[in-house]
C-alpha positions, 0 to 999 in steps of 0.5 A: 210652201215655197221651198218645195216649189222653188229650188235653187239649182245654181248660183253663179257669182264671184268674190268681191274685189277686196283683200280680206273677203275670203275665209276657209272653215274646218267644215270645208266650207268657204265663206266669201263676200259677193256684192251684199251677200255672204256666200257659203261655198262647198269646194267638193260639191263645187256649188253655193250651199247658202247665201247669207243676206243682211248687209245693205252694202258690199261685204268687204271682210269675212272671217270664221271664228276658229276654235282652239280645239280645232273643232268645226266653227260655229260663228262667222264675222263679216264687215261691209260698206254699210258700216256694219259688222255682223256676227253669224251663228249656226243653229240647226245647220243654218246660219242666221245673223245674231248681232249687228254692230253698227257704230262705225261711221265708214265702211268696214275693211277688216274683221277678226274674232277670237273666243275668250275663256269666259265663253264670250266672243271678242271681235275686232273691226277696222274701218275707213273712219280711221278706227279699230273697234273691239266688241264683245259678243255673247248669246245674241248681244254685242256691245262696243268695248273700245274704240282705238282711233288712229287720227288721219291714218287707216288700219288695213287689217287686224288679227286677234290672238291670246298671249301664251301663258296668260290667255290675255287677248293681243291685237295686231294692226297694220296700216298705211304708216308702214307700221304694225301695232300691238295692243294688249288688254290690260284691266279691261282696256286695250293699250299699245305695247309695241310698234313693229317697224321695218316695212316701207309701204302700206301693211296690207295683212297681219295674222297670228299663229300659236306654236309651242307656247309662242306666237308667230305674227306674219305681216305683208306689205306693198313693199313686196316683202313679208316679215315674220315676228316671234313673240315669246315669254321671257323667264326673267329679265337677263341681268348679265350682258351678252359676251362682246362680239356675240350677234344678238337679235334686237328684241322689243320687250313688254310686260303683262300680269307679271310675265315679260314678253319679247318680240324678235324679227324671225325672218323677212321673205322676199320673192314676190315682185308686186304688192303682197295683199294676202298671207295666211298660216296653214291651219293647226291640226289636232293630233292625238288630243294636242294641237300642232301648228305647221310652219307653213305660210301662204302668201298672195300678190299682185304679181299673179302668184301665190307662194308657200313658204316654210323653214328648211328642216336642217338650217331652219332658214325660211325658203319658198317651197311652192309657187303657183299662179296665173299665166295670160290675160291682161288682168292684175293679180291676187287679193287674198289667199286661204289654205284648206284645213288639211293643207292639201288645197290652196285658194286665192281670189283675183282682182276680177273676183275669180277664184283660183284653186290648186290641189296637191297631187297625191302621186307626184311629190310636191306637184300642185294642179289647178282645180275646178271652181265656181265663177261668175260676173264681178258686176251687175248682170244685165241680160241673159239668154238660153240657147234654143235647145236649152242646154246652156245659158249666155249672160252679159254684165257691166263687168264688160264680159259675156259668159257661157254657163252649162251643166257638167256631169261628173261621177255619172250622177252629180250635175253642177253648172260651170262657166265653160267659155267667156266669148267676149271680153270687152272695153265697154259695159255690156248691156244686152244679148240675143242668141241667133240659132245654136252657136251664134249671138248678137251683143250690145254694149255702152257703144253704138255698135252691135257685134255678132259672134259665132262659136269656133270649132274648138268650143264646139268640140269641148262643148261636146266633151263636157256635155257628153253629146255627139260631136258629129251631131253638133257639127251637122246642126251648125254650119261647120264649114270654114269654122275658125279654130278659135279667136284672139284679141289684138293688144289694143283692140276690141274685136275678137279676131278669128284664128284658123288652123293655118294661123296656129302653125305661123304662131308656133314658128314665131314663138321659136324666133323670140327676138323682137323684129319690130315695135309691134312684136312687143305688143303681142296679141293674146294668142289662142291656144286650142284646148282639149277639155273634159272638165270646165277650164280654169280662169286663165284659160277662160281669159285667153282661149275661150273667146269667140270670133266676131263675124260682123259689126252692125252700125245704125244706132245713134246712142248706146245699145239698150235691148235686143231680140231675135225671132225663133226662125233665126231670120230677124234680129231687132235692136233699140238704143237709149233715146230721149227723142222719137227720132232715136227711139226707132227699133232697127231690124236686121237680117240674120243671114246677110246682117243688113239693116232691113227697116226702122220701126218708129213709134215710141218717143223714148227708150224701148226698154224690152222687145220680144218676138212672138213664139211663131215669129209673126209679131214683134212686141216692144215696151218703152220708157214712154209708158206705152207698148207697140206690136209690129206684124210681119207682112205676107212676103210679096212675089219680088221680096225675100226679106221680111217686112213689118208694119205697126199692128196695134199700140197703146197711147198715152190716153189708153195706157194703163201703166203710169210709169216706165214699162220695164219688161214684156213677154208672150204666152206660148200660144201667141194669144196673150202678152204681159207687161210689167212696170215701175208702177208695180202693175203686171197686166195680161193683154190680148183680144178680150173675149176672143180665143184668137191668137193676137194678129189673126184679125186686122182690127188691131183691138188689143186690150187688157185681158186680166185684172191689174196685178199689184205686186207691191214693188217695182216689177223690173222683169217678167217672163211667161213659162213656155209650158201651159199648166195642166189646168190650162193656166199660165205660169208667170215669174215676176222679178222685183226691184227688191230682188225677190222673184214671185211666181203667179198663175193666171187663168183667162176669165170673163168677169175680171172685177173679182181679181180671182184670175191671178193666184200667187204660187210661190216666192223666193225666200231671203236666201234665194232672192237677189239683194238688188234689182232683178234685171232679167228673167228667162225660162228654159225653152224646154221642160226638164232640167238641163244636164239631167239624162232623165230629162224627158222622163220627168213627167207626171201621170197626166203627161205634163212635165214635172220640172221647168227651169228659170234663170235670173240675172240680178244687179247683185252680180249673180246669175241664178237658176231655179228648178220649179216643180209644176206638180206642186203648183 
C-alpha cells in the first residue's frame, strides 16, 4: 500500500569519514556507508537507488565481493561501529542482509571477501579490538573460522586473494607497526608466512591484484609512499648461486602444498606529499573469455590529490600518468579512491564526506574532467526550509554548513536534485533556519548571534541557468540593485564578506604581484571567483565560490540559538534560544526590513522548541520544553505605529496541558482554523475553537482547546507538519516524524464526537529503506502542489481539479535530507 503513496524522490547524503567506506561494482553501482546505512548510488543517474539499513552504528567499511569471471557482483560486505559485519545478498534485484557476524568486541574498520572454489564466501574483517577475524559464509549462514590477535597493535586494512596455481586463500594485513603481514590457509587455519617491511609509518591500505599467474600487492602508508610487491610461483629452489657482481632483488620465500612462492619488491611510488590513505587497482576486464588485469594503480592522499600510476611501455618503470585533485577551501584531503569497471572514471571521498568524480574525456587524449556527483551533510541535519515558491530547499546541520538543493533538468526529461550552493560555512554547529522572501534567510548556530544572508548576483544568474528560468524575471522579483557579485570569508573570520564588481578587478591585479608585502598577505582570504554554471558545481566550487554575503547580525539572546520562524508577508522574524529560566525563554521579534528588535514575548519557562506563524501571518504559535504552547496575536496597527506588535492571545498551562512531556513540534492548518502539536509523550493533538468553524484568533475569548482525539503514534513524535493543501474529502493530511526515524502520514477530519477516535486514519508510512535511521529532526511540506522541477507541475491534477502530487522534505540526525513525492489520489 505504502509504496504507491510515498515515493522517494531524492536522498542527499555523503560518505562517512573513514578510509574504506566506498566500493564500486561491475553493475556500475557505488556502495558507500552514510551514517548507519549503506547507500547504493548510481553515478549515471546521479541518485541513490537504495539504502540498506541494518547496522546500528556508523558504517566504516564497505566492499563488493568481486567475481573471478568479472561477472556482476551479487554479494556485498559491510562493517560498522556496532562491532558487526553484515553480508548483503541480492535477491530479485533487492539487497537484503543474509548474515550478521557480531563476534568482534570493537568497531570494525576494514572488510574484504573472496569466493572459494567450494562455493563458500570467505570474509576477513579487521577491528579496533586488535584482531582480524575470518568468517565462512554460505546459504545465509556465517560462522567464525578463526581469530588472529595482534596484541596491542591495530590492523588498518585487510585484503584476500587466492594463491596462483593452488587456489589457497592468502590474507594481507597492514597495521600500525608499519609492517604488512601475509597469512596463508594451511590445513584449515591461517598461518603467518611472511612479514613485509619497508614502510616507516602506519600502513593504511593493502590490495591484491592477480595478473598472468602472479599476484601483485599494493600497500600505502602514512609515510607518503606506496609499495608494490610481486608474488610469484618459483619452479624449483635454485641451487646454483648467482654469478658474483649480479644485482639480485631480495626475495622472501614460503612453501604451500609443494609450491614455493617468492615475494619481491616491485617498486616504490613517491609522489604524494601527505599521508596516503587509499589505493585501488583498476578492475580486471574480460576479453574474449580470458580475464586481463591492467597494470594501473590509483592512490588517494591527504594532500588533496589522486594519482594514477602505471609502468612505462618501454622501460617498465612505474611512473605517474595522471594527477587530479581539489583546489581551494580549507579542508583536508582524500580518504579513499575507486575506479569504474571500465577504467574511464575515478572517484574519491574527501575528509568532509564529499564525493569527487573525474571522467576521461573522449576527445582529448589523457584529459580528465570533474563530473557531477551527489552531495549532502556529513553530520546531523537540524532544520530545513523551502523557498516561498517551492523551487529550492535550504538545510542547516551540525556539520557547520548551510546547503541549498534544487532540481536540475538534464536531457530535457530527467530531473535530479543537487546541491548548487553552500551559502554558509561556519565555525559553530548550525541549529535553525528561516527563509525571508525568495533569496534571503536567517540562520542560528550554537552561538548567541543570528546572521542574515542574501543571495549574490552570481547565485541568481546560475540559479536561472540551472533551473531554466528567466533571469530578468528573477532579478525583477528580488531587489537586484546593489547586489554584490559574491562573497568570501576572511582567513580567520566567520562572517561572509560581500565581493563587488570593483573588488574583483583589485583582486586580479593583486594576484599579478605575487610577492608578500605584509604578514596579512600570507593569510589570504578565500577569494571568490565568479562562476558561470549550466550544471551543478563540484565540491571545490561549493567550498569557495557559492557563499552568500552576510548582511546583518542580530544580537539579543543570552544563550545558543534554538529555533526560528518567519511570517508569509516577510515582515517579522521570531527567534528563541536555549533556556533553563523564564527570563531567557522569551521569544524575540525582529523587523525583516530594518532588522531592529521589535519586542520580547515572555511566557514560557524553558526552551521554546519550535515556532510557526499562521498562514495569514496574524498569529505566532510557540511550543516549549515546559510542555505548554502559546499563541500570540498581531495587534491592529495604531495610527502612529508602522511596526507590528504582538500580544498573548491564548496559552496552555501546566493544569490544562494535555502533553506530559516536552512538546517537540507544531504546525498550522492551511485555513488558520487548527494547529497541531507533537510530543515526546507519543501524542499528536489538533487544537482550535472546538465546535466552531471560526479561524483561531477571530474572537477575543481565547478559548482554544483540543479538537481531535489524542493520536498515539507509539514513539516519541519529534516532528510534525500539516500539508498546505486540504484533501478532496475536506480532511487534513499530516506527516509525523518519529524518534526511530520513521515518517507516518495521517488524515484527520474534524468531528463532533471524539470518543471513538475515528477522526484519525493512517494513510502510509516509510518502509525500512525509506526511513531515516536516527531521529527525524524536521518535516516541511513544499508550499505549492506538484513536483519541483517538473514542467507539467501545474497539469498534474486529478479530474476533480485537486493536485495529484505533493512533496515532503525531511531532515534527519542520520545526516540525510530526503524528499518524498506523495500521490494524494491514492490516499
